[in-house]
C-alpha positions in Angstrom: 34.0 154.0 79.9 32.1 155.5 83.5 33.3 159.3 83.8 32.9 160.0 87.4 34.5 162.6 89.5 35.8 161.1 92.9 34.2 163.3 95.8 34.4 162.9 99.4 30.9 161.4 99.6 31.7 158.8 97.3 34.9 157.7 99.2 32.9 157.8 102.3 30.4 155.6 101.0 33.4 153.3 99.8 34.5 153.5 103.3 30.8 152.3 104.5 31.0 149.4 101.8 34.4 148.2 103.1 33.1 148.0 106.6 30.2 146.0 105.5 32.6 143.8 103.5 35.1 143.5 107.0 31.9 142.5 109.0 30.7 140.0 106.4 34.1 138.4 106.5 34.0 137.9 110.5 30.5 136.8 110.1 32.1 133.9 107.4 35.0 133.1 109.5 32.6 133.1 113.1 29.7 131.1 111.4 31.0 128.8 108.5 34.6 128.4 109.6 33.8 128.1 113.2 36.3 130.7 114.5 35.0 131.7 117.8 36.1 135.2 118.4 37.5 136.6 121.5 36.9 139.5 123.4 39.2 141.6 121.5 38.1 140.3 118.4 34.5 141.4 119.2 35.8 144.8 120.2 37.3 145.3 116.9 34.3 144.4 115.2 32.5 146.9 117.1 34.8 149.6 115.8 34.6 148.3 112.5 30.6 148.9 112.9 31.1 152.2 114.5 33.6 153.2 111.5 31.0 151.8 109.2 28.2 153.9 110.7 29.9 157.2 110.5 31.1 156.6 107.0 27.5 156.4 106.0 26.4 158.9 107.8 29.3 161.1 106.4 28.2 159.9 102.8 24.6 161.0 103.5 25.6 164.5 104.9 26.7 166.9 102.5 28.4 169.2 104.8 31.6 169.1 107.2 33.2 166.7 105.2 37.2 167.3 107.1 35.1 167.2 110.5 33.3 163.8 109.7 37.0 162.6 108.5 38.5 163.5 111.8 35.9 161.8 113.9 36.0 158.5 111.6 39.9 158.8 111.6 39.7 158.9 115.7 37.5 156.2 115.4 39.5 153.9 113.6 42.5 154.8 115.3 40.9 153.3 118.6 39.8 150.1 116.7 43.4 150.1 115.4 44.6 150.3 119.1 42.4 147.1 120.4 44.2 145.5 117.0 47.8 146.4 118.2 46.9 145.4 121.9 45.6 141.9 120.4 48.4 141.6 118.2 51.0 142.2 121.4 49.2 139.6 123.1 49.8 137.3 120.5 53.3 137.9 120.5 53.9 137.6 124.2 55.7 134.4 125.3 53.7 131.7 126.4 54.8 132.1 130.4 53.5 135.9 130.0 50.2 135.4 128.6 47.3 136.3 130.9 44.9 133.5 132.2 42.1 132.7 130.0 38.6 134.0 131.4 35.1 132.8 131.6 33.3 133.2 128.5 31.7 136.6 127.5 28.3 135.2 127.7 29.3 134.5 131.1 30.6 137.8 132.0 27.5 139.8 130.7 25.5 137.5 132.8 27.2 137.7 136.0 29.6 140.9 136.1 28.9 144.7 136.1 29.2 146.3 132.9 32.6 148.1 133.6 34.0 145.0 134.3 33.0 143.3 131.2 34.2 146.6 129.2 37.3 146.2 130.4 37.5 142.6 129.8 36.7 143.2 126.5 39.5 145.9 126.0 42.3 144.2 127.7 41.7 140.9 126.3 42.4 137.7 128.0 44.4 134.5 127.4 42.1 133.3 124.5 43.0 136.4 122.6 46.8 135.2 122.5 46.0 132.2 120.4 46.4 132.2 116.6 43.5 129.9 115.2 44.2 131.1 111.4 46.4 132.9 109.4 46.7 134.2 105.6 49.6 134.9 104.0 51.6 134.7 107.5 49.1 137.4 109.1 46.8 136.5 112.2 43.5 138.2 111.7 44.3 140.9 114.3 47.3 141.9 112.1 44.6 141.9 108.9 42.4 143.9 111.0 45.1 146.6 111.9 45.7 146.8 108.1 42.0 147.2 107.4 41.7 150.1 110.2 44.9 151.9 108.7 43.0 151.7 105.2 40.0 152.9 106.8 41.6 155.9 107.9 43.1 156.9 104.9 39.8 156.9 103.2 38.5 158.9 106.3 41.0 161.5 105.1 39.8 161.9 101.6 38.5 165.5 102.1 42.3 166.3 103.0 43.5 165.1 99.6 40.8 165.3 97.5 40.4 168.4 95.3 37.7 170.2 96.3 35.1 171.7 93.9 35.4 175.7 93.2 32.5 177.5 93.9 31.2 180.2 91.7 
């Protein structure tokens, strides 16, 4: 049996692998299942990428695990807040759903960056549509659970026993 002590670096690398898995699932849903991501979906993917990058950085860096944990946790919390906004839009009554906007490619090409960022974080009517569910949960609901799990992984330095120094 493998006798390996769990340390913060290993947990951080596991968080990085989890983010890679989440991004892979998102790409599968987009390119194989042909589910077109809305602006909030893309924002959540960007947050997952950022969290994954920070997990990798923390795994490679051998100092300041608690500082890394806080930064990763705050980034994942930002991603979770986008997921919450997305879930809220999906549960609005149909008459309260915002109007659908132009496609992101059009917005990127014809509007200033500030307008594009605002659109990506506030969502459109496209974001209220539920295209796919698993176990009764929509993609943003599952993504919220993933962000909460990533926050739990990021907190590893606070619950793992630190090695004693001589």
